[in-house]
N, C-alpha and C positions, 0 to 999 in steps of 0.2 A: 618513923619514916627514915631513920638513919641507915637502913639497909641499902638504899639506892642513891646515896650521896656520891658525888664524884670523888671526893677525897678518900672515902672508904674503898671504892673500886680501885683508885690509883694505888693506894697503899697495898692492897692485896695483889694487884698485878705486879707492882714493884717488888714485893716479897717473893713472888714466884719467879720473877726474872732474876733476882739476886741469887736465889737458890739454884736456878738453872745455870747461871754463870759460874757459881762455885763448883757445880758438878762438872761442867765443861773444863774449867781450869784444873780440877783434880784429875780428870781423865787425860787431859793434855800432859800434865806433869807425869802421870803414870806411863803414858806412851813414850814421852821423852826419856824417862828413866829406863824403860825397857829397851828402847832402841840404843841407848848408850851402852847398856849392859851387853846387848847383842853385838854391837860394834867391838866392844872390848873382848868378848869371847872370840869373835872372828880374828881379831888381831893376835890373840894368844894362840889360836889354832894355827894361824899362818906361821907364827914364830916357831911353834912346836914342830910343824911339818918341815920347816927349813932346817931345824936342828935335828931332824930325825936320823941323820947319819950317825949321830953319837948315841942314839937311843935304840933299844930293842923294841920289837913290835908290841910285846905285852905291856911294857912300861908306858909306851906311848898311848896305847889303847886305854889303860887305866887312868892316865892323866887326862885324856880327852873326855872319858866318861865322867870323871869327877867334875870337870869344868861344866859339862853339859847339865849334870844334875844340879849344880849350883844355880845356873842360869834358869833352868826350868822352875826351880822353887821361887826364884825372884820374879819370874814372869807370872807364876800363879798368884803371888802376893799382889802384884800390880793389877792383875785381872780382877781379883777380889775387891780391891779398893775401888776400881772403876765401877764394878757392878754395884757395890754398896752406895756409892754417890749417886749413880743413876737411879737406883731403887728409891733413895730418899727423895729425889726430885719427882719421880713418878708418884710416890706416896703423897707428897705435898700437893701435887696437881690433882690427884684423885680426891683428896680431902677437900680441896678448894671447890672442885666441881660439885661434890655432894653437899657441901655447906652453903654454897652460893650458886645455885643453878641459873638464876636469872642474870646474875653478873656474868657468868660464863657465856650464856646465850647472847647477851649484849656485846661482849667482847668478840665473840665469833662473828656475829652479824656485822660489827664494825670492820673487822678484818676482811670479811667477804665483800663488803661495800668498797673498801679501799682497793682490794685486788681487782674487783670488777671495773672500778674507775680507771685503774692503771692499765688493765687489759684493753679497755675500750679506747684508750688514747694511742695504743701501739698500732 
């Protein structure tokens, strides 16, 4: 009868919550890194355009294309990291639902009860 103990359910829910928090933190870090890289690129582009008087058009175009290529590859890496972390979280949730369908049903029913109670008070 250990399947339906509160501690077992709590540990599984806490494990899922921890994995979700790690996925969100990883996604947040990747977004912060990507936005920092994008800001850096924009600053470099702005600087290059200000100094364009001294550069010819071909040299400027090649420099900008090189910087854009670098940022695109970094953004692709960040996107892959976010996708992997969210995929891990989804896989864990899917495994939990298949392994413990009654626990999942109980958790969903509890959340529905809580939402219904809060909606009724408003």
